[in-house]
MIPA-896325 format. One record per atom (N, C-alpha, C): y, z, x; residue number from 1; atom name. Coordinates in steps of 0.2 Angstrom, whole numbers, plus 2048, in hexadecimal, padded with zeros to 3 digits. Example, Ala and Ser with C-alpha at 12.3 -4.5 7.8 and 13.67 -1.06 7.14 Angstrom:
<nodes>
+-----+-----+-----+-----+-------+
:  c2 :  c3 :  c1 : num : atome :
+-----+-----+-----+-----+-------+
: 7E4 : 827 : 842 :   1 :     N :
: 7EA : 827 : 83E :   1 :    CA :
: 7F0 : 827 : 842 :   1 :     C :
: 7F5 : 823 : 840 :   2 :     N :
: 7FB : 824 : 844 :   2 :    CA :
: 800 : 827 : 840 :   2 :     C :
+-----+-----+-----+-----+-------+
</nodes>
This chain:
<nodes>
+-----+-----+-----+-----+-------+
:  c2 :  c3 :  c1 : num : atome :
+-----+-----+-----+-----+-------+
: 85E : 7FA : 7C3 :   1 :     N :
: 856 : 7F7 : 7C8 :   1 :    CA :
: 853 : 7F4 : 7C3 :   1 :     C :
: 850 : 7EE : 7C4 :   2 :     N :
: 84D : 7E8 : 7BF :   2 :    CA :
: 844 : 7E9 : 7C0 :   2 :     C :
: 842 : 7E3 : 7BD :   3 :     N :
: 839 : 7E2 : 7BF :   3 :    CA :
: 837 : 7EB : 7BA :   3 :     C :
: 83A : 7E9 : 7B3 :   4 :     N :
: 836 : 7F1 : 7B0 :   4 :    CA :
: 833 : 7F6 : 7B3 :   4 :     C :
: 838 : 7F8 : 7B8 :   5 :     N :
: 839 : 7FE : 7BB :   5 :    CA :
: 836 : 804 : 7BA :   5 :     C :
: 833 : 807 : 7BC :   6 :     N :
: 831 : 80E : 7B7 :   6 :    CA :
: 837 : 812 : 7B4 :   6 :     C :
: 835 : 818 : 7B0 :   7 :     N :
: 83A : 81A : 7B0 :   7 :    CA :
: 83B : 81F : 7B2 :   7 :     C :
: 840 : 823 : 7B4 :   8 :     N :
: 843 : 826 : 7B8 :   8 :    CA :
: 841 : 82F : 7B5 :   8 :     C :
: 83E : 832 : 7B8 :   9 :     N :
: 83B : 838 : 7B4 :   9 :    CA :
: 83E : 83F : 7B6 :   9 :     C :
: 83C : 845 : 7B4 :  10 :     N :
: 842 : 84B : 7B6 :  10 :    CA :
: 83E : 84C : 7BE :  10 :     C :
: 845 : 84E : 7C2 :  11 :     N :
: 841 : 84D : 7C9 :  11 :    CA :
: 842 : 849 : 7CD :  11 :     C :
: 844 : 842 : 7C9 :  12 :     N :
: 845 : 83A : 7D0 :  12 :    CA :
: 84D : 83B : 7CD :  12 :     C :
: 84F : 83A : 7D5 :  13 :     N :
: 859 : 839 : 7D4 :  13 :    CA :
: 858 : 830 : 7DA :  13 :     C :
: 85C : 82E : 7D7 :  14 :     N :
: 85D : 825 : 7DA :  14 :    CA :
: 863 : 827 : 7E0 :  14 :     C :
: 863 : 822 : 7E4 :  15 :     N :
: 866 : 822 : 7E9 :  15 :    CA :
: 870 : 820 : 7E8 :  15 :     C :
: 875 : 821 : 7EB :  16 :     N :
: 87A : 820 : 7E9 :  16 :    CA :
: 87B : 818 : 7EA :  16 :     C :
: 878 : 817 : 7ED :  17 :     N :
: 87A : 80E : 7F0 :  17 :    CA :
: 871 : 80C : 7EF :  17 :     C :
: 871 : 805 : 7F0 :  18 :     N :
: 86D : 800 : 7EF :  18 :    CA :
: 86A : 7FF : 7F8 :  18 :     C :
: 863 : 7FF : 7F7 :  19 :     N :
: 863 : 801 : 7FC :  19 :    CA :
: 85F : 7F9 : 801 :  19 :     C :
: 860 : 7F4 : 7FC :  20 :     N :
: 862 : 7EE : 7FD :  20 :    CA :
: 867 : 7EA : 800 :  20 :     C :
: 86B : 7ED : 7FF :  21 :     N :
: 872 : 7EA : 803 :  21 :    CA :
: 874 : 7E9 : 807 :  21 :     C :
: 86E : 7EB : 80D :  22 :     N :
: 86E : 7EA : 814 :  22 :    CA :
: 867 : 7EA : 816 :  22 :     C :
: 866 : 7E4 : 819 :  23 :     N :
: 860 : 7E2 : 81B :  23 :    CA :
: 860 : 7E2 : 821 :  23 :     C :
: 85A : 7E6 : 826 :  24 :     N :
: 859 : 7E9 : 82D :  24 :    CA :
: 854 : 7E3 : 82E :  24 :     C :
: 84F : 7E1 : 82C :  25 :     N :
: 849 : 7DD : 82F :  25 :    CA :
: 848 : 7D8 : 82A :  25 :     C :
: 843 : 7D4 : 82B :  26 :     N :
: 83F : 7D0 : 827 :  26 :    CA :
: 837 : 7D0 : 827 :  26 :     C :
: 835 : 7D1 : 822 :  27 :     N :
: 82E : 7D2 : 822 :  27 :    CA :
: 828 : 7CB : 820 :  27 :     C :
: 823 : 7CA : 823 :  28 :     N :
: 81E : 7C4 : 822 :  28 :    CA :
: 818 : 7C7 : 81E :  28 :     C :
: 819 : 7C6 : 818 :  29 :     N :
: 811 : 7C9 : 816 :  29 :    CA :
: 80B : 7C3 : 818 :  29 :     C :
: 808 : 7C6 : 819 :  30 :     N :
: 801 : 7C3 : 81E :  30 :    CA :
: 7FC : 7C1 : 817 :  30 :     C :
: 7FD : 7C3 : 811 :  31 :     N :
: 7F8 : 7C2 : 80A :  31 :    CA :
: 7FA : 7C6 : 805 :  31 :     C :
: 7F3 : 7C6 : 803 :  32 :     N :
: 7F4 : 7CA : 7FB :  32 :    CA :
: 7ED : 7CD : 7FB :  32 :     C :
: 7F0 : 7D6 : 7F8 :  33 :     N :
: 7E7 : 7D9 : 7F7 :  33 :    CA :
: 7E4 : 7D7 : 7F0 :  33 :     C :
: 7E0 : 7D5 : 7EE :  34 :     N :
: 7DE : 7D3 : 7E6 :  34 :    CA :
: 7DA : 7DB : 7E4 :  34 :     C :
: 7DC : 7DE : 7DF :  35 :     N :
: 7D9 : 7E3 : 7DD :  35 :    CA :
: 7D7 : 7E2 : 7D5 :  35 :     C :
: 7D3 : 7E6 : 7D1 :  36 :     N :
: 7D4 : 7E8 : 7CA :  36 :    CA :
: 7D9 : 7EB : 7C7 :  36 :     C :
: 7DD : 7EA : 7CB :  37 :     N :
: 7E1 : 7F2 : 7C9 :  37 :    CA :
: 7E8 : 7EF : 7CA :  37 :     C :
: 7EC : 7F1 : 7C1 :  38 :     N :
: 7F2 : 7EF : 7BE :  38 :    CA :
: 7F7 : 7F6 : 7BE :  38 :     C :
: 7FD : 7F5 : 7BB :  39 :     N :
: 800 : 7FC : 7BB :  39 :    CA :
: 7FE : 7FE : 7B4 :  39 :     C :
: 7FA : 805 : 7B3 :  40 :     N :
: 7F7 : 809 : 7AE :  40 :    CA :
: 7F2 : 809 : 7AF :  40 :     C :
: 7ED : 806 : 7B4 :  41 :     N :
: 7E8 : 807 : 7B5 :  41 :    CA :
: 7E6 : 809 : 7BE :  41 :     C :
: 7EC : 808 : 7C1 :  42 :     N :
: 7EA : 80A : 7C6 :  42 :    CA :
: 7E9 : 810 : 7CB :  42 :     C :
: 7E3 : 812 : 7CE :  43 :     N :
: 7E6 : 817 : 7D2 :  43 :    CA :
: 7E8 : 81A : 7D6 :  43 :     C :
: 7EA : 823 : 7D5 :  44 :     N :
: 7F0 : 824 : 7DB :  44 :    CA :
: 7F0 : 825 : 7E2 :  44 :     C :
: 7EA : 822 : 7E3 :  45 :     N :
: 7E9 : 823 : 7EA :  45 :    CA :
: 7E1 : 81E : 7EC :  45 :     C :
: 7DF : 81E : 7F2 :  46 :     N :
: 7DA : 81B : 7F4 :  46 :    CA :
: 7D7 : 820 : 7F5 :  46 :     C :
: 7D6 : 827 : 7F2 :  47 :     N :
: 7CE : 82A : 7F0 :  47 :    CA :
: 7CB : 829 : 7E8 :  47 :     C :
: 7D1 : 828 : 7E5 :  48 :     N :
: 7D1 : 828 : 7E0 :  48 :    CA :
: 7CC : 81E : 7DD :  48 :     C :
: 7D1 : 81B : 7E1 :  49 :     N :
: 7CB : 816 : 7E0 :  49 :    CA :
: 7C6 : 815 : 7E2 :  49 :     C :
: 7C3 : 818 : 7E8 :  50 :     N :
: 7BD : 819 : 7E9 :  50 :    CA :
: 7B9 : 81B : 7E4 :  50 :     C :
: 7BB : 820 : 7E0 :  51 :     N :
: 7B8 : 823 : 7DC :  51 :    CA :
: 7B5 : 820 : 7D7 :  51 :     C :
: 7BA : 81B : 7D6 :  52 :     N :
: 7B6 : 814 : 7D0 :  52 :    CA :
: 7B2 : 810 : 7D3 :  52 :     C :
: 7B2 : 80F : 7D9 :  53 :     N :
: 7AC : 80A : 7DA :  53 :    CA :
: 7AD : 805 : 7DB :  53 :     C :
: 7B3 : 803 : 7D9 :  54 :     N :
: 7B8 : 7FB : 7DB :  54 :    CA :
: 7B8 : 7FB : 7E2 :  54 :     C :
: 7B7 : 7F4 : 7E3 :  55 :     N :
: 7B8 : 7F1 : 7E9 :  55 :    CA :
: 7C0 : 7EE : 7E9 :  55 :     C :
: 7C1 : 7EC : 7F1 :  56 :     N :
: 7C9 : 7E5 : 7EE :  56 :    CA :
: 7C5 : 7E1 : 7F5 :  56 :     C :
: 7CC : 7DC : 7F3 :  57 :     N :
: 7CB : 7D7 : 7FA :  57 :    CA :
: 7D2 : 7D3 : 7FB :  57 :     C :
: 7D3 : 7D3 : 802 :  58 :     N :
: 7DB : 7D2 : 806 :  58 :    CA :
: 7D7 : 7CA : 807 :  58 :     C :
: 7DD : 7C8 : 803 :  59 :     N :
: 7DC : 7C0 : 806 :  59 :    CA :
: 7E1 : 7C0 : 80B :  59 :     C :
: 7E3 : 7BC : 810 :  60 :     N :
: 7E6 : 7BC : 814 :  60 :    CA :
: 7E8 : 7B1 : 813 :  60 :     C :
: 7EE : 7B3 : 817 :  61 :     N :
: 7F2 : 7AA : 816 :  61 :    CA :
: 7EF : 7A8 : 819 :  61 :     C :
: 7F1 : 7A1 : 819 :  62 :     N :
: 7EC : 79C : 81F :  62 :    CA :
: 7F2 : 79D : 824 :  62 :     C :
: 7EC : 79C : 82A :  63 :     N :
: 7EF : 79B : 830 :  63 :    CA :
: 7EF : 7A4 : 835 :  63 :     C :
: 7EF : 7AA : 830 :  64 :     N :
: 7ED : 7AF : 82F :  64 :    CA :
: 7E5 : 7B1 : 832 :  64 :     C :
: 7E1 : 7AD : 832 :  65 :     N :
: 7D9 : 7B0 : 831 :  65 :    CA :
: 7D6 : 7B1 : 83A :  65 :     C :
: 7DA : 7AF : 83E :  66 :     N :
: 7D9 : 7B1 : 844 :  66 :    CA :
: 7DA : 7B7 : 847 :  66 :     C :
: 7E0 : 7B9 : 843 :  67 :     N :
: 7E2 : 7C2 : 844 :  67 :    CA :
: 7DC : 7C6 : 842 :  67 :     C :
: 7D6 : 7C5 : 83F :  68 :     N :
: 7D1 : 7C9 : 840 :  68 :    CA :
: 7CA : 7C9 : 844 :  68 :     C :
: 7CC : 7C4 : 846 :  69 :     N :
: 7C6 : 7C3 : 84F :  69 :    CA :
: 7C8 : 7CC : 851 :  69 :     C :
: 7C0 : 7CF : 851 :  70 :     N :
: 7BF : 7D3 : 852 :  70 :    CA :
: 7BD : 7DB : 84D :  70 :     C :
: 7BF : 7D9 : 847 :  71 :     N :
: 7BD : 7DE : 843 :  71 :    CA :
: 7B5 : 7DC : 841 :  71 :     C :
: 7B1 : 7E0 : 840 :  72 :     N :
: 7AC : 7E0 : 83D :  72 :    CA :
: 7AB : 7E5 : 837 :  72 :     C :
: 7A4 : 7E2 : 834 :  73 :     N :
: 7A3 : 7E5 : 82D :  73 :    CA :
: 7A3 : 7EE : 82D :  73 :     C :
: 7A4 : 7F1 : 829 :  74 :     N :
: 7A4 : 7F8 : 82A :  74 :    CA :
: 7A8 : 7FC : 82F :  74 :     C :
: 7AC : 7F8 : 830 :  75 :     N :
: 7B4 : 7FB : 835 :  75 :    CA :
: 7B8 : 7FE : 831 :  75 :     C :
: 7BD : 803 : 830 :  76 :     N :
: 7C2 : 806 : 82E :  76 :    CA :
: 7C8 : 802 : 830 :  76 :     C :
: 7CC : 7FF : 82E :  77 :     N :
: 7D4 : 7FB : 82D :  77 :    CA :
: 7D9 : 800 : 82A :  77 :     C :
: 7DE : 801 : 82C :  78 :     N :
: 7E5 : 801 : 829 :  78 :    CA :
: 7E8 : 7FB : 826 :  78 :     C :
: 7E9 : 7FB : 81F :  79 :     N :
: 7ED : 7F6 : 81B :  79 :    CA :
: 7F2 : 7F9 : 81B :  79 :     C :
: 7FA : 7F8 : 81C :  80 :     N :
: 800 : 7F6 : 81A :  80 :    CA :
: 7FF : 7F0 : 816 :  80 :     C :
: 803 : 7F1 : 811 :  81 :     N :
: 804 : 7EF : 80C :  81 :    CA :
: 80C : 7F1 : 805 :  81 :     C :
: 80E : 7EB : 804 :  82 :     N :
: 815 : 7EC : 802 :  82 :    CA :
: 815 : 7ED : 7F8 :  82 :     C :
: 817 : 7F3 : 7F6 :  83 :     N :
: 817 : 7F5 : 7ED :  83 :    CA :
: 81A : 7F3 : 7EB :  83 :     C :
: 81A : 7EA : 7ED :  84 :     N :
: 820 : 7E6 : 7E9 :  84 :    CA :
: 824 : 7E9 : 7E2 :  84 :     C :
: 81F : 7EC : 7DD :  85 :     N :
: 822 : 7ED : 7D5 :  85 :    CA :
: 823 : 7F6 : 7D6 :  85 :     C :
: 824 : 7F9 : 7DC :  86 :     N :
: 827 : 7FF : 7DC :  86 :    CA :
: 82E : 800 : 7DB :  86 :     C :
: 832 : 803 : 7DA :  87 :     N :
: 838 : 807 : 7D9 :  87 :    CA :
: 83C : 807 : 7E2 :  87 :     C :
: 83F : 806 : 7E2 :  88 :     N :
: 844 : 806 : 7E9 :  88 :    CA :
: 848 : 809 : 7EB :  88 :     C :
: 84A : 80E : 7E4 :  89 :     N :
: 851 : 810 : 7E5 :  89 :    CA :
: 850 : 817 : 7E4 :  89 :     C :
: 84B : 81D : 7E4 :  90 :     N :
: 849 : 821 : 7E3 :  90 :    CA :
: 849 : 825 : 7EC :  90 :     C :
: 84F : 82B : 7EA :  91 :     N :
: 84F : 82F : 7F1 :  91 :    CA :
: 84C : 836 : 7EF :  91 :     C :
: 848 : 838 : 7E8 :  92 :     N :
: 846 : 83D : 7E7 :  92 :    CA :
: 83F : 83D : 7E2 :  92 :     C :
: 83A : 83F : 7E2 :  93 :     N :
: 837 : 83F : 7DC :  93 :    CA :
: 833 : 845 : 7DB :  93 :     C :
: 830 : 845 : 7D4 :  94 :     N :
: 82C : 84C : 7D2 :  94 :    CA :
: 824 : 848 : 7D1 :  94 :     C :
: 81F : 84A : 7D4 :  95 :     N :
: 81A : 846 : 7D2 :  95 :    CA :
: 818 : 84D : 7CC :  95 :     C :
: 814 : 849 : 7C8 :  96 :     N :
: 811 : 84D : 7C3 :  96 :    CA :
: 80D : 853 : 7C6 :  96 :     C :
: 80B : 852 : 7CB :  97 :     N :
: 806 : 859 : 7CE :  97 :    CA :
: 80B : 85D : 7D2 :  97 :     C :
: 811 : 85E : 7D0 :  98 :     N :
: 816 : 862 : 7D8 :  98 :    CA :
: 81B : 866 : 7D1 :  98 :     C :
: 81D : 86B : 7D0 :  99 :     N :
: 823 : 86D : 7CC :  99 :    CA :
: 828 : 86C : 7CE :  99 :     C :
: 82B : 86A : 7D5 : 100 :     N :
: 831 : 867 : 7D5 : 100 :    CA :
: 82F : 862 : 7DB : 100 :     C :
: 838 : 85D : 7D9 : 101 :     N :
: 838 : 859 : 7DE : 101 :    CA :
: 837 : 85A : 7E4 : 101 :     C :
: 836 : 854 : 7EA : 102 :     N :
: 835 : 852 : 7EE : 102 :    CA :
: 838 : 84C : 7F0 : 102 :     C :
: 83B : 84B : 7F9 : 103 :     N :
: 83E : 844 : 7F9 : 103 :    CA :
: 838 : 83F : 7F9 : 103 :     C :
: 83A : 83C : 7F9 : 104 :     N :
: 836 : 835 : 7FA : 104 :    CA :
: 832 : 835 : 800 : 104 :     C :
: 834 : 836 : 806 : 105 :     N :
: 832 : 837 : 80D : 105 :    CA :
: 82C : 83C : 80D : 105 :     C :
: 82C : 83F : 80B : 106 :     N :
: 829 : 845 : 808 : 106 :    CA :
: 823 : 846 : 802 : 106 :     C :
: 823 : 83E : 801 : 107 :     N :
: 81C : 83C : 7FC : 107 :    CA :
: 81B : 835 : 7FE : 107 :     C :
: 813 : 834 : 7FB : 108 :     N :
: 80F : 831 : 7FB : 108 :    CA :
: 813 : 829 : 7F5 : 108 :     C :
: 818 : 82C : 7F2 : 109 :     N :
: 818 : 826 : 7EC : 109 :    CA :
: 819 : 81E : 7EF : 109 :     C :
: 81A : 81B : 7ED : 110 :     N :
: 81B : 815 : 7ED : 110 :    CA :
: 822 : 813 : 7EE : 110 :     C :
: 824 : 816 : 7E8 : 111 :     N :
: 82D : 815 : 7E5 : 111 :    CA :
: 830 : 81B : 7EB : 111 :     C :
: 831 : 813 : 7EF : 112 :     N :
: 835 : 816 : 7F5 : 112 :    CA :
: 83B : 810 : 7F8 : 112 :     C :
: 83F : 812 : 7FD : 113 :     N :
: 841 : 80C : 7FE : 113 :    CA :
: 83F : 807 : 801 : 113 :     C :
: 83B : 809 : 804 : 114 :     N :
: 836 : 802 : 808 : 114 :    CA :
: 830 : 803 : 807 : 114 :     C :
: 82D : 800 : 801 : 115 :     N :
: 827 : 803 : 7FD : 115 :    CA :
: 822 : 7FF : 802 : 115 :     C :
: 81F : 803 : 808 : 116 :     N :
: 81B : 7FF : 80B : 116 :    CA :
: 816 : 808 : 80C : 116 :     C :
: 80F : 804 : 808 : 117 :     N :
: 80B : 80A : 807 : 117 :    CA :
: 804 : 807 : 80E : 117 :     C :
: 804 : 80D : 80F : 118 :     N :
: 7FC : 80D : 815 : 118 :    CA :
: 7F5 : 80F : 810 : 118 :     C :
: 7EE : 80B : 811 : 119 :     N :
: 7E8 : 80D : 80E : 119 :    CA :
: 7E4 : 80D : 819 : 119 :     C :
: 7DF : 813 : 816 : 120 :     N :
: 7DB : 811 : 81B : 120 :    CA :
: 7D4 : 810 : 818 : 120 :     C :
: 7D3 : 80A : 819 : 121 :     N :
: 7CD : 808 : 816 : 121 :    CA :
: 7C9 : 806 : 817 : 121 :     C :
: 7C1 : 801 : 817 : 122 :     N :
: 7BC : 801 : 81B : 122 :    CA :
: 7BB : 7FB : 819 : 122 :     C :
: 7B7 : 7F5 : 81E : 123 :     N :
: 7B7 : 7EF : 81E : 123 :    CA :
: 7B0 : 7EE : 81A : 123 :     C :
: 7AD : 7EA : 814 : 124 :     N :
: 7A7 : 7EA : 812 : 124 :    CA :
: 7A5 : 7E3 : 813 : 124 :     C :
: 7A8 : 7DF : 815 : 125 :     N :
: 7A8 : 7D9 : 814 : 125 :    CA :
: 7AD : 7D4 : 818 : 125 :     C :
: 7AC : 7CE : 81B : 126 :     N :
: 7B1 : 7CC : 820 : 126 :    CA :
: 7AD : 7C6 : 820 : 126 :     C :
: 7B3 : 7BF : 81F : 127 :     N :
: 7B2 : 7B7 : 820 : 127 :    CA :
: 7B8 : 7B6 : 827 : 127 :     C :
: 7B7 : 7B5 : 82B : 128 :     N :
: 7BB : 7B4 : 830 : 128 :    CA :
: 7BF : 7AF : 82E : 128 :     C :
: 7BC : 7AA : 82E : 129 :     N :
: 7BD : 7A1 : 82B : 129 :    CA :
: 7C2 : 7A2 : 825 : 129 :     C :
: 7C1 : 7A3 : 820 : 130 :     N :
: 7C7 : 7A3 : 819 : 130 :    CA :
: 7CB : 7AA : 81C : 130 :     C :
: 7CA : 7AE : 820 : 131 :     N :
: 7CF : 7B5 : 821 : 131 :    CA :
: 7CF : 7B8 : 819 : 131 :     C :
: 7C9 : 7BD : 818 : 132 :     N :
: 7C8 : 7C1 : 810 : 132 :    CA :
: 7C5 : 7C2 : 814 : 132 :     C :
: 7C7 : 7CB : 812 : 133 :     N :
: 7C4 : 7D3 : 814 : 133 :    CA :
: 7C1 : 7D5 : 80E : 133 :     C :
: 7BC : 7D5 : 80D : 134 :     N :
: 7BB : 7DD : 806 : 134 :    CA :
: 7BB : 7E2 : 80A : 134 :     C :
: 7BE : 7E7 : 806 : 135 :     N :
: 7BE : 7EF : 807 : 135 :    CA :
: 7BB : 7F2 : 801 : 135 :     C :
: 7BA : 7F8 : 802 : 136 :     N :
: 7B6 : 7FE : 800 : 136 :    CA :
: 7BB : 7FE : 7F8 : 136 :     C :
: 7C1 : 801 : 7F9 : 137 :     N :
: 7C7 : 801 : 7F4 : 137 :    CA :
: 7CC : 802 : 7F8 : 137 :     C :
: 7D0 : 802 : 7F2 : 138 :     N :
: 7D9 : 802 : 7F4 : 138 :    CA :
: 7DD : 802 : 7EC : 138 :     C :
: 7E5 : 806 : 7ED : 139 :     N :
: 7E8 : 809 : 7E6 : 139 :    CA :
: 7EE : 805 : 7E6 : 139 :     C :
: 7ED : 7FE : 7E5 : 140 :     N :
: 7F3 : 7F9 : 7E5 : 140 :    CA :
: 7F0 : 7F5 : 7E0 : 140 :     C :
: 7F5 : 7F3 : 7DC : 141 :     N :
: 7F5 : 7ED : 7D9 : 141 :    CA :
: 7F3 : 7E8 : 7DB : 141 :     C :
: 7F0 : 7E3 : 7D8 : 142 :     N :
: 7ED : 7DC : 7D7 : 142 :    CA :
: 7F2 : 7D7 : 7DB : 142 :     C :
: 7F3 : 7D3 : 7E0 : 143 :     N :
: 7F7 : 7CE : 7E1 : 143 :    CA :
: 7FD : 7D2 : 7E7 : 143 :     C :
: 7FB : 7D9 : 7EA : 144 :     N :
: 801 : 7DE : 7EC : 144 :    CA :
: 800 : 7DB : 7F4 : 144 :     C :
: 805 : 7D9 : 7F8 : 145 :     N :
: 805 : 7D6 : 7FB : 145 :    CA :
: 806 : 7DB : 802 : 145 :     C :
: 802 : 7D6 : 808 : 146 :     N :
: 800 : 7DA : 80D : 146 :    CA :
: 805 : 7D9 : 812 : 146 :     C :
: 805 : 7DE : 817 : 147 :     N :
: 80B : 7DF : 81E : 147 :    CA :
: 808 : 7DC : 822 : 147 :     C :
: 803 : 7E2 : 824 : 148 :     N :
: 7FF : 7E0 : 829 : 148 :    CA :
: 7F9 : 7E6 : 829 : 148 :     C :
: 7F3 : 7E4 : 82F : 149 :     N :
: 7ED : 7E7 : 82D : 149 :    CA :
: 7ED : 7EA : 835 : 149 :     C :
: 7EB : 7F1 : 838 : 150 :     N :
: 7E9 : 7F3 : 83E : 150 :    CA :
: 7E0 : 7F5 : 83E : 150 :     C :
: 7DD : 7F6 : 841 : 151 :     N :
: 7D5 : 7F9 : 841 : 151 :    CA :
: 7DA : 800 : 841 : 151 :     C :
: 7D5 : 804 : 840 : 152 :     N :
: 7D5 : 80B : 83F : 152 :    CA :
: 7D5 : 80F : 846 : 152 :     C :
: 7D6 : 816 : 848 : 153 :     N :
: 7D5 : 815 : 84F : 153 :    CA :
: 7D5 : 81D : 84C : 153 :     C :
: 7D0 : 821 : 84B : 154 :     N :
: 7D0 : 82A : 849 : 154 :    CA :
: 7D3 : 82C : 84F : 154 :     C :
: 7D3 : 82A : 854 : 155 :     N :
: 7D4 : 830 : 859 : 155 :    CA :
: 7DC : 82E : 85A : 155 :     C :
: 7DF : 82B : 859 : 156 :     N :
: 7E6 : 829 : 85A : 156 :    CA :
: 7E9 : 829 : 853 : 156 :     C :
: 7E4 : 827 : 84E : 157 :     N :
: 7EA : 828 : 846 : 157 :    CA :
: 7EB : 82F : 844 : 157 :     C :
: 7E4 : 833 : 846 : 158 :     N :
: 7E7 : 83A : 844 : 158 :    CA :
: 7EE : 83F : 847 : 158 :     C :
: 7F2 : 844 : 844 : 159 :     N :
: 7F6 : 846 : 849 : 159 :    CA :
: 7F3 : 84C : 84C : 159 :     C :
: 7F3 : 84E : 852 : 160 :     N :
: 7EF : 855 : 855 : 160 :    CA :
: 7F3 : 85A : 851 : 160 :     C :
: 7ED : 85E : 851 : 161 :     N :
: 7F0 : 867 : 84F : 161 :    CA :
: 7F5 : 86A : 854 : 161 :     C :
: 7FA : 86C : 84F : 162 :     N :
: 7FE : 873 : 852 : 162 :    CA :
: 7FD : 877 : 852 : 162 :     C :
+-----+-----+-----+-----+-------+
</nodes>
């Protein structure tokens, strides 16, 4: 794996093949997320990001601003973003707060075959003309590619009790 991939610590194992050898679909990034974060100082999750008091900004590519029509300041949204600096070859990992390794699909780590992340955030300012959304916080590096935006719907987004 190239691009200054993080080291493989104890409890991590790599796939026995390159997951990028077969492409099933294409993704069009719709913008970038602007944050104060980079490798080494990025919070591990949105809760930790909120604790810093640092907000962030979503900047849509030209032509996509009209897609924000209907969103409002104060509303919760779900941001789907591509962790472009994450490893894509790990199938198990051992987070520092766990004693044993877990499968990548049992973790919220950015290191996964398809490094798609999700954050539930709140809109703090909105410019429908320029396609800029100010948000309360997020846990990704500055310039992270944005895949999609969806309105948060708590009645739909929370799984039912078993």
